C-alpha positions in Angstrom: 79.7 91.7 103.2 79.4 95.5 102.8 75.8 95.0 102.1 77.0 94.0 98.3 74.6 91.2 96.6 76.0 88.6 94.1 75.1 91.2 91.2 77.0 94.3 92.2 80.2 91.6 93.0 80.0 90.5 89.5 79.7 94.0 88.1 82.6 95.2 90.3 84.4 92.0 89.1 84.0 92.8 85.4 84.8 96.5 85.7 87.9 95.6 87.2 88.9 92.5 84.5 88.0 95.2 82.0 90.3 98.1 83.0 93.3 96.0 84.1 93.0 93.1 81.8 93.4 89.2 82.8 96.8 89.2 82.6 97.7 92.1 85.2 94.9 90.8 88.0 97.4 87.9 89.3 99.9 90.6 89.8 97.2 92.9 91.2 96.4 90.4 93.8 100.0 89.2 94.3 100.6 92.9 95.7 97.3 93.0 97.6 98.6 90.0 99.4 101.7 91.4 100.2 100.1 94.4 101.4 98.0 92.4 103.6 100.7 90.4 105.2 102.8 93.5 105.4 100.0 94.9 107.4 99.8 92.1 109.7 103.2 92.0 110.5 102.9 95.5 111.5 100.3 95.4 113.5 101.4 92.4 115.5 104.9 94.1 115.7 102.6 96.9 117.5 100.8 94.2 119.9 104.1 92.3 121.1 106.0 95.8 122.9 102.5 96.3 124.5 102.5 92.7 125.9 106.1 92.6 127.1 105.1 95.9 129.0 102.3 94.0 130.7 104.6 90.9 131.1 107.7 92.5 132.3 105.4 94.7 135.1 104.0 91.4 136.4 107.8 89.8 137.0 108.8 93.2 139.0 105.7 92.9 141.5 106.8 89.4 142.3 
């Protein structure tokens, strides 16, 4: 995973815990999850019109 070993990941997790505290981390992860979901939906919306054009062009040829 990005060339990081177990020790590096543990150090990063410890620094995050120290910076934000234990109570803020669930809120941060919830926000991160919403951001990823929104990004995926946006990417899907971009792909859908391109697929509609392809299927629309094929139906006109028939």
